C-alpha positions as CSV (number, residue, x, y, z in Angstrom):
1,M,-97.0,-184.4,269.2
2,S,-96.3,-187.2,271.0
3,S,-98.1,-190.5,269.5
4,C,-101.2,-190.1,271.7
5,D,-101.5,-186.9,269.6
6,V,-101.6,-188.0,266.7
7,L,-103.4,-191.2,266.1
8,E,-106.5,-192.6,268.1
9,C,-108.0,-196.3,268.0
10,S,-111.4,-196.9,268.6
11,A,-113.5,-200.9,268.5
12,Y,-117.4,-200.6,268.3
13,D,-119.3,-203.9,267.4
14,C,-120.1,-203.6,263.8
15,P,-123.7,-202.5,263.2
16,Q,-125.8,-204.7,261.2
17,L,-126.2,-201.7,258.8
18,V,-122.3,-201.8,257.8
19,R,-122.6,-205.7,258.1
20,N,-124.9,-205.5,255.1
21,D,-122.5,-203.2,253.0
22,F,-119.1,-205.6,254.6
23,A,-121.1,-208.5,253.1
24,D,-120.2,-207.3,249.5
25,L,-116.8,-206.0,250.2
26,F,-115.9,-209.3,252.2
27,P,-118.0,-212.3,250.1
28,E,-115.5,-215.0,251.4
29,V,-116.2,-214.1,255.1
30,D,-120.0,-214.4,256.9
31,V,-119.8,-211.1,258.3
32,R,-123.6,-211.0,258.6
33,N,-123.8,-213.7,261.1
34,Q,-120.1,-214.0,262.9
35,P,-119.0,-211.8,265.3
36,L,-117.5,-208.5,264.3
37,T,-115.5,-205.9,265.6
38,V,-114.6,-202.8,263.3
39,L,-111.9,-200.9,264.2
40,T,-111.0,-197.5,263.7
41,L,-107.8,-195.5,263.3
42,T,-108.3,-191.5,262.9
43,Q,-104.9,-189.7,262.5
44,K,-104.9,-185.9,263.5
45,T,-103.0,-183.6,260.9
46,E,-101.4,-180.1,261.4
47,R,-103.2,-178.8,257.9
48,D,-106.8,-178.2,257.3
49,M,-107.7,-181.3,254.7
50,A,-110.7,-179.7,253.6
51,C,-108.6,-177.2,251.2
52,W,-106.2,-178.4,249.0
53,S,-102.8,-177.1,249.0
54,V,-98.7,-178.7,248.3
55,D,-98.6,-178.9,251.9
56,M,-101.7,-180.4,252.3
57,E,-101.0,-183.2,249.9
58,E,-97.6,-183.7,251.1
59,E,-99.3,-184.3,254.8
60,R,-102.1,-186.3,253.4
61,E,-99.3,-189.1,251.3
62,K,-97.2,-189.3,254.2
63,L,-100.5,-189.6,256.8
64,M,-101.8,-192.6,254.1
65,Q,-98.4,-193.8,254.4
66,T,-98.7,-193.9,258.4
67,F,-102.0,-195.5,258.2
68,I,-101.1,-198.7,255.8
69,V,-97.8,-199.6,258.1
70,I,-100.3,-199.5,261.0
71,A,-103.3,-201.0,259.5
72,S,-101.1,-203.9,258.2
73,D,-99.3,-204.5,261.6
74,I,-102.8,-204.8,263.4
75,C,-104.2,-207.0,260.9
76,D,-101.2,-209.2,260.8
77,L,-101.3,-209.5,264.6
78,L,-104.6,-210.5,264.4
79,A,-104.5,-212.6,262.0
80,S,-101.3,-214.5,264.0
81,Q,-104.1,-215.0,266.9
82,G,-106.7,-216.8,265.0
83,Y,-108.9,-213.7,263.4
84,W,-109.7,-212.6,260.4
85,A,-108.9,-208.9,259.7
86,E,-108.7,-206.7,256.6
87,F,-108.6,-203.1,256.4
88,I,-110.4,-200.4,253.8
89,D,-108.2,-198.4,251.3
90,P,-109.3,-194.9,252.6
91,N,-108.4,-193.6,248.8
92,S,-110.4,-196.2,247.2
93,G,-113.1,-197.7,249.7
94,R,-111.8,-201.4,248.7
95,P,-110.3,-203.8,250.7
96,V,-106.3,-203.4,251.1
97,S,-106.2,-207.5,249.4
98,E,-108.6,-207.3,246.8
99,L,-106.0,-203.8,245.2
100,F,-103.2,-206.0,245.8
101,F,-104.4,-209.0,244.4
102,K,-106.0,-207.2,241.1
103,N,-102.9,-205.0,241.3
104,S,-100.4,-208.5,241.2
105,V,-102.2,-210.8,238.8
């Protein structure tokens, strides 16, 4: 598979309903009133992720590691251009910076 077949990135204007949820997740940023774009990263899988198996779990772990690297790189690039950027850990549903901060204290 080529990288185009494996990862899809889409950008959306953030709807107001989602902004309200994000306001609780990101209290340090005025996400309700400032322009806000949401990027979604979708990774293609080889296995059915709905049915547990050892192979599925291994693939999921590899995809999670890839996601963290890519999302971190995107956030770093956006921050270097003066934008606020953060991503949510798919396992916990919490901002990654919050998880890192709480785990490193």
